[in-house]
C-alpha positions as CSV (number, residue, x, y, z in Angstrom):
1,M,50.8,13.2,-8.1
2,P,54.2,15.0,-7.7
3,L,56.9,13.5,-5.6
4,T,57.7,15.3,-2.3
5,F,60.1,14.6,0.5
6,S,59.7,16.3,3.9
7,E,62.8,16.9,6.0
8,P,63.2,14.4,7.6
9,D,61.0,11.9,5.7
10,S,60.4,8.6,7.5
11,D,58.9,7.2,4.2
12,R,62.0,8.0,2.2
13,P,63.1,4.3,1.9
14,A,59.7,3.2,0.7
15,K,59.4,6.1,-1.8
16,E,62.9,5.4,-3.2
17,A,62.1,1.7,-3.6
18,R,59.0,2.6,-5.6
19,L,61.2,5.0,-7.8
20,Q,63.7,2.2,-8.3
21,A,60.9,-0.1,-9.6
22,M,59.7,2.5,-12.2
23,S,60.6,2.4,-15.8
24,E,62.6,5.2,-17.3
25,A,59.5,6.6,-19.0
26,E,57.6,6.5,-15.7
27,L,60.5,8.2,-13.9
28,L,60.7,10.9,-16.5
29,A,56.9,11.5,-16.4
30,L,57.0,11.8,-12.6
31,Y,60.0,14.2,-12.8
32,N,58.1,16.4,-15.3
33,E,54.9,16.4,-13.1
34,T,57.0,17.2,-10.0
35,R,58.9,20.0,-11.8
36,K,55.7,21.6,-13.0
37,A,54.3,21.6,-9.4
38,A,57.6,23.1,-8.2
39,S,57.5,25.8,-10.9
40,D,53.9,26.6,-9.9
41,A,54.9,26.8,-6.2
42,R,57.9,29.1,-7.1
43,R,55.7,31.4,-9.1
44,A,53.3,31.6,-6.1
45,H,56.2,32.2,-3.8
46,D,55.1,29.2,-1.8
47,M,58.4,28.0,-0.3
48,E,56.8,25.5,2.1
49,T,55.5,23.6,-1.0
50,L,58.6,24.2,-3.2
51,Y,61.3,22.7,-0.9
52,P,59.7,19.2,-0.6
53,L,59.2,19.2,-4.4
54,A,62.8,20.3,-5.0
55,R,64.0,17.4,-2.8
56,G,61.7,15.1,-4.9
57,M,63.2,16.3,-8.2
58,K,66.7,15.9,-6.9
59,T,66.0,12.3,-5.8
60,I,64.5,11.4,-9.1
61,Q,67.5,12.8,-10.9
62,R,69.9,10.8,-8.6
63,I,68.0,7.6,-9.2
64,A,67.8,8.2,-12.9
65,G,71.6,9.0,-12.9
66,E,72.3,5.7,-11.3
67,R,70.7,4.1,-14.4
68,G,72.7,6.3,-16.7
69,L,69.7,8.5,-17.6
70,V,70.4,12.2,-17.4
71,I,67.5,14.4,-16.8
72,K,68.4,17.9,-17.8
73,A,66.6,20.9,-16.3
74,R,64.9,22.8,-19.0
75,R,62.3,25.5,-19.2
76,L,58.8,24.1,-19.1
77,Q,56.6,24.9,-22.1
78,K,52.9,25.7,-21.9
79,A,50.7,22.8,-23.1
80,S,49.8,24.9,-26.2
81,D,53.5,25.3,-27.0
82,A,54.3,21.6,-26.8
């Protein structure tokens, strides 16, 4: 399930605590899942869905960065291209 944050999000502290407990591999997998959902929302011009997903991606990147892990934005490939 992709990560989303509403604005404001009363569950933010609990969500961030769960992210802190994740391994780097789990964090990267969640980022990729969230990024795919955001890409789909952008293609559909669904801004109400896109913005909470973008906040989720930024939070994952921040937490990963605190660990020294840099998640670079890249173009997603189709499953058949991977």
